[in-house]
Backbone as a ProteinNet text record, in pm:
[ID]
protein_1_A
[PRIMARY]
MQKNELLKRFGKNVKIERIKKDLIQEELAEKLGVSQNYIACIECGKQNMSLGKIMELADALNVNIETLLTFK
[TERTIARY]
-553	-508.7	-626.7	-602	-707.2	-718.7	-831.4	-861.1	-755.3	-714.9	-617.8	-483.3	-442.6	-318	-330.9	-444.9	-471.5	-464.1	-526.7	-526.5	-384.4	-304.7	-166.8	-82.8	-98.5	-22.1	-64.3	-194.6	-243.7	-187	-191.1	-138.9	8.8	83.1	226.1	247	166.7	176.2	144.5	42.5	5	121	179	288.9	409.1	442.2	555.3	533.2	413.6	384.7	379.5	327.7	323.3	464.8	552.3	690.6	762.6	737.7	797.4	758.7	638.3	589.2	629.5	705.9	755.3	640.9	537	422.3	421.5	380.1	354.6	206.8	172.1	34	-65.7	-33.1	-124.3	-152.6	-49.3	-66.7	-155.1	-133.6	-216.6	-360.7	-376.6	-510	-583.6	-513.4	-573.7	-618.9	-536.2	-572.3	-700.6	-720.4	-835.6	-955	-933.2	-1041.7	-1075.8	-972	-989.2	-891.8	-897.6	-807.2	-672.9	-572.6	-441.3	-451.1	-536.2	-554.8	-608.3	-697.9	-753	-640.5	-551.7	-437.9	-347.3	-322.3	-238.4	-299.6	-431.2	-499.6	-494.5	-502.4	-489.8	-350.4	-250	-112	-78	-145.4	-123.8	-206.7	-296.2	-380.8	-500	-538.8	-651.5	-779.8	-770	-885.2	-910.5	-1034.2	-1074.8	-1123.7	-1098.7	-1142.7	-1237.2	-1329.9	-1416.3	-1335.6	-1382	-1313.3	-1308.4	-1416.2	-1417.7	-1311.9	-1294.3	-1193.4	-1052.3	-1036.5	-905.9	-872	-972.4	-950.1	-907.1	-971.2	-933.7	-791.1	-757.5	-624.2	-519.6	-545.2	-453.2	-434.6	-543.7	-534.5	-450.6	-473.3	-399.6	-249.6	-216.8	-76.4	-20.3	-108	-69.2	-7.9	-76.4	-35.2	-156.2	-130.1	-238.3	-292.5	-421.6	-483.4	-418.7	-371.4	-306.9	-182.2	-114	4.8	-28	-142.8	-183.3	-239.9	-293.4	-362.3	-280	-151.4	-62.2	12.6	0.9	62.8	161.3	288.8	393	441.7
1999.9	1916.5	1893.1	1906.5	1886.2	1737.9	1702.2	1562.5	1499.2	1569.1	1508.3	1483.3	1570.5	1551	1433	1421.2	1309	1176.2	1170.5	1047.6	1011.5	1110.5	1084.7	1031.4	1089.4	1043.8	903	876.5	742.7	642	676.9	589.7	559.6	659.3	639.1	540.4	552.3	458.9	316.6	302.1	170.4	110.9	190.1	142.7	101.3	181.2	150.4	16.3	-1.8	-126.1	-246.2	-226.6	-334.8	-379.1	-282.8	-314.1	-381.6	-336.2	-399.1	-546.7	-578.6	-716.9	-795.3	-730.7	-793.8	-845	-762.9	-795.5	-705.1	-761.4	-677.6	-638.5	-538.1	-488.9	-599.6	-686.4	-794.8	-887	-915.8	-1004.4	-939.3	-811.7	-741.1	-733.2	-706.5	-699.7	-832.3	-941.4	-1073.6	-1099.1	-1058.4	-1075.3	-999.1	-884.1	-799	-826.3	-904.1	-930.2	-809.5	-733.7	-615.7	-626.4	-531.9	-533.9	-469	-504.2	-441.5	-292.3	-254.4	-113.2	-34.9	-97.1	-33.8	-4.3	-101	-81.1	29.5	30	134	272.2	282.5	411.3	455.8	361.8	395.3	450.9	379.8	420.8	554.6	588.7	717.9	830.1	795.4	896.1	935.8	850	881.4	809.2	714.9	634.4	649.8	675.2	683	545.8	509.3	380.2	402.6	310.3	315.5	271.9	307.6	270.1	118.4	51.2	-94.7	-156.2	-101.9	-154	-123.3	-9.2	23.9	-78.1	-120.2	-222.6	-354.2	-391.8	-512.7	-501.2	-383.5	-358.2	-372.3	-315.6	-326.5	-473.3	-549.5	-692.7	-765.5	-735.2	-800.4	-770.7	-650	-611.1	-647.8	-699.5	-737.3	-620.4	-505.1	-385.4	-328.5	-247.3	-175.2	-69.9	-45.6	54.1	191.2	218.2	346.2	366.7	258.2	267.2	328.5	290.9	342.9	482.3	517.9	646.3	751.8	725	821	897.2	1029.3	1113.6	1209.2	1194.6	1280.5	1379.9
1200.2	1090.4	996	869.4	770.6	735.4	678.4	647.8	557.8	452	359.3	427.1	517.3	591.2	687.4	751.4	841.8	766.2	648.9	569.7	524.3	488.9	446.3	561.5	678.4	794.6	836	831.4	862.3	762	634.5	530.2	548	589.3	614.4	728.1	834	946.1	901.3	818.1	767	687.2	599.3	516	600.9	700.3	788.3	858.3	913.6	985.2	890.8	770.7	671.7	635.6	613.8	577.8	694.5	816.3	935	944	900.3	905.3	780.7	692.4	569.8	482.2	471.6	387.1	264.4	152.3	35.6	39.2	-37.5	-36.5	-66.3	-158.9	-196.2	-77.7	1.6	118.2	223.7	248.7	345.8	295.7	169.1	109.9	126.5	103.7	117.6	261.2	357.6	499	533.9	469.9	499.5	408.6	304.5	210.4	124.4	88.8	3.9	-112.9	-204.7	-319.8	-284.6	-363.5	-346.8	-374.2	-467.8	-500.8	-381.2	-304.4	-184	-84.3	-63.6	28	-25.1	-155	-215.3	-192.8	-208.7	-188.9	-43.4	49.6	192	218.4	170.4	195.8	130.4	23.9	-43.8	18.4	109.4	172	87.6	-6.1	-94.2	-54.8	40.1	79.2	228.1	263.4	403.1	446.1	571.8	624.9	741.7	759.8	877.3	999.6	1115	1238	1252.6	1214.2	1220	1131.1	1011.5	918.5	969.7	1037.6	1096.6	1205.4	1282.5	1385	1320.4	1210.2	1136.8	1082.9	1033.4	980.3	1090.6	1206.2	1319.2	1357.9	1359.8	1390.6	1285.8	1158.6	1049.8	1058.3	1105.7	1120.1	1257.1	1345	1480.9	1558.6	1550.5	1624.7	1698.1	1797.9	1864.7	1769.3	1776.7	1689.4	1709.5	1831.3	1860.6	1775	1740.5	1656.9	1520.8	1467.7	1337.6	1346.8	1464.2	1479.3	1552.6	1574.5	1639.7	1531.5	1537.1	1434.3	1500.7	1466.2	1524.7	1423.5
[MASK]
++++++++++++++++++++++++++++++++++++++++++++++++++++++++++++++++++++++++

């Protein structure tokens, strides 16, 4: 799997979990202390995140990190 495909799949997982939690991008961004644009770029697969930030994201969404990093 190439990097751009990995980022797109990760972004899709983030978006799915955000919607399940009934959060808008702005609310998730506020929880993480980042901009709404940053969340939008993650969900579009245009932004790479550090592993530490992915852990924070999983906590903010109240999911296991594996949920965000599982690609089917």
